[in-house]
N, C-alpha and C positions, 0 to 999 in steps of 0.2 A: 554549531552551524553545519558541521559535516553530517551529523545525524539527519538533519532535515534534508540535505542534498541526497543522502543515501536512501532515505525513505521515499523521497519523490521519485528517484530512479526506480526503486522497487515497485511503486505504484504504476509507473509507466510500463514497466516490464509485465506486471500482472494484467494490466488493461490490454496490452498488445497480445499476450498469450490467450486471454479470454476472447478477445475479438477474433483472432485467427481461428480458434476452436469453434466459436459460434458460426462463423462464416462457412467453415468446413462442414459443420453439421447441417446448416441451412441449405447448402448446395446439394446435399445428398441425404435428406432426412430418413429415407428408408434404409440407409446404411449406417446409421448411428450405432456405435458400439457401447457396450456397458462401460468400457474403459474411458471413452470420451465423456460419458455422463458423469463418471466418478471424477475425472479431471476437472470438468466444469464445476462440479460441486466443491471440490477442493479449492479451486481458484476463488469461487464465490465466498467461501468461509475465510479465506485469507484476508480479504479486504477489511473486515472489521478489526482484525488483529493489527494490521498495519496502520489503520487509522488511529487506533488506541495508542500505538507506539509513537506515531507522529504527534498526537496531542501531548503525550508525556514529554517528548523532546522539546516541543514548543514551550511547555510550562517550565521546564528546566532552564531553557535559554532565557525566558523572561525573568525567572527568579535570579539567575546569575547577573543579568543586566541591572535589576533592581538593587542587588547586593553591591555591585560595583558603584552604582550612583550614590547609594547611601554611604558607602565607605569614603567616597570622594568629598562628602560634606563634613565628615568627622575631622 
């Protein structure tokens, strides 16, 4: 369960960073730097990786729960 909490916190952090960066870029579009564009691209590519880890953690948790239930029937 800790993995799920940590991944949720990571998602929230990534969304907040992306949101702040997008607002900063939108407020001053003529001043958008290459570094800001690279940061936004890096944040964007982080989301699928974090989602994949979250799905993996959820599958592992479900597997553990099934194993515990099955062992309680034995």
